[in-house]
N, C-alpha and C positions, 0 to 999 in steps of 0.2 A: 847834700850828698848822702847823709845818713838816712834821709827819708827814702831815697832811691834804693839804698841798700836793703832797708827793711821791706820795701815793696817787692824786691827781688826774692827775699826770703819767703814772703807771703805767697808769691807766685809758685814757689816750689811746693808748698803745702797744698795749694789749689790744684796743682798738677797731680799730686798723689791722690787727692780725692777724686779727680776726674778718672784716673786710672782704675780706682776701685769700682767705679760705676761701669766702666767699659768691660772689665773682666767679669763682673757679676752678670752683665747682660750676655756676654759671650758664653758663659757656662750655661745660662738658662736656655739660650738658643741651641747650643750644642746638645744639650739633653733632649730637647724636642726633636732635633734632627736625628739623633740616635734612635730614639724610641718610635718615631713616626716615619722613619725612612724618608726623610725630607732632604733630597739632594740640594735643592736651591738654598735651603737654610744652612746646610753643612758648608756649602761653598761660601756663603756670606760670613760665617764664623771664621773660616780659614783665611779669607781675604782681609777680614776686619782686624786680624791680629797685628797687621802692619801699623795700625793707628796706635796701638799700645806700645809697640816697639819705638815708634817715632816720638811718642811722649817721653819714654824713658831716655832716649838719646838727648832730647831737648833738656830734660831735667838734669841729667848728668853733666851736660855742657854748662848749664847755668851754675850748678853747684861747684864744679871745678873752677869756673871763672871767678866765683866769689872767693873761693879758697886762695886763688892766686892774687887777686886784686886787694882783698880786704884783710887777709890774714886774721880771720876771726878767732876768738878765744872763748873759753867757758861754754855758756849755753848756746851761743850761736854756732860754735864749732860742732857741738854735739848735734844740733839740729841738722846741719849740712851733712855731716858724715852719716847720721842715722837715716836721713832722707835718701841718700845714695843706696843704702842697704834695703830700704823699703821698696824703692823703685825696682831693684833686682828681684825681690820677692813677687811684686805685682806683675812684672814682665814674665816671670816664670808661670804665674797663674794664667796669664793669657795664652802662653804656649800650651799649657795642659788642656785648656778649653779647645784650642785648635787641634790638638791630638785627638780629642774625642770626636770633633767634626770630621777628621780624616778617617777614623774608623767607620763612621756613618757613611761617608762617601765611598769607601772601599767596598762595603757590603751592599750598597744600593743595587737593585731595588728591595733587597731583603733587609731585615733588621739584624744587626749583629748580636742583639740581646734576645734570648728566648722570652716569650710572653710571660712565663711564670716568674721571671726575674725583673720584670719592668718596674714593679712597685718599689723594689729595693733601690734600683738605679734612680728612679724618679725622686725618691726621698734623699738619696745622697746628693743629687743635683740641687734639690730645694735647700738643703742645709748648707751646701757650698755657696749658693747665691746669697743666703742669709749671712753667712760668715763674711763674705766679701763686702756686702752692704754695710754690715756693722763695723767693719774695719774702716770704711770711709767715714762713718759717723764718729768713730773713736778718734780718728785723726783730726776731724773738724772740731770736735769738742774737747780735745786733749783729755779724754775721759779715761783715767787710769783704772778705776773700778770696773768699768765696762770691759776694758781691755783684758783684765784679769779673769773675767767671766767667760771668755770665748773658749777656754779649754773644755768646758762641759759639752758644747756643741761639737767640738772636734772629736771628743770621745764617742759621741753618737755616730759620727761618720766612720770612725774606726770600728765600731761594733757592726755597722752595716757591711763594712769591708770584710770583716771576718765571717759574717753570715753568707756573703756571696761565695767565699771559698768553701764553706760548709756545704752549700747547695751543690757546687760543682763536684765535690768529692763524695757526696752522699752515694751510698751503695746502690740505691735504686735509680739513680740518674746516670744515663750514659750519653753525655753530650759529645758531639763530634769534636775532634781536636781543635779545629778552626774556631768553633764557638767557645771552647774553654779558653783558648788563647785570647780571643777578643774580650771576653768578660773579665779575665784576669787583668788585662791591660787597662780597660776603662775603669775597673774598680780601683786600680792603683792610681790612675790619673785623678779621680775624685778625692782619694785619700790624700794625695800630695797637694792638691789644690787647697784643701782645708788646712793642712799643715802650714802652708805658706801664709794663709790668712792669719793664723795664730801667730806666726813669726812676725808679721807686720804689727800685730797688737802688742807683742812683747817688746818690740823695738820702740813703740810709742811709750811704754812704761819707762824704758831707759831714757828716752828723750826728755820726758817730764821730770823724772825723779833722779836720774843719774845712776840708778841702781840696776844691775843685771838681774 
């Protein structure tokens, strides 16, 4: 009976890792759809978010079932409760990638992002994908030191976010209101995506060490 219990605990961790892979792929595809005005890819990202949502529902159901049946304590209880919070972060990351896909779809066949801002958005996307991928590796390896190192990459995303605003507000740039709104929104989506990835990493530190 205990072997089954630990198998169920392990399956929760495996689901979290699967979710990190899905949201990383979603953000990568959403960025391509946004910058390349790819309607088909945008639709794929939007529809694919349901898979992330389904995994979260399945994980949450398993976790709540274990809480009810096994009444875990100490480390096992921390694992289950922390996993519920991680799944919430990851589900939100999937939503943010979907929102980027929706902006790409809304402006098709045009690009929502002016050409001169493509490099900044592309780099934000690259860093976001890297953060999500590393979050999965951190969960898999229970790597506390790597988890603590994610803040640096999040800072780079924050700097790019500020740079986007500076470009929008620069005196020589007169972007249409629609463009300014789109860029402001997608910049915020990337910034929040990275924040949630760091949140996952911080929760892993708590899971392993018991320290906030």
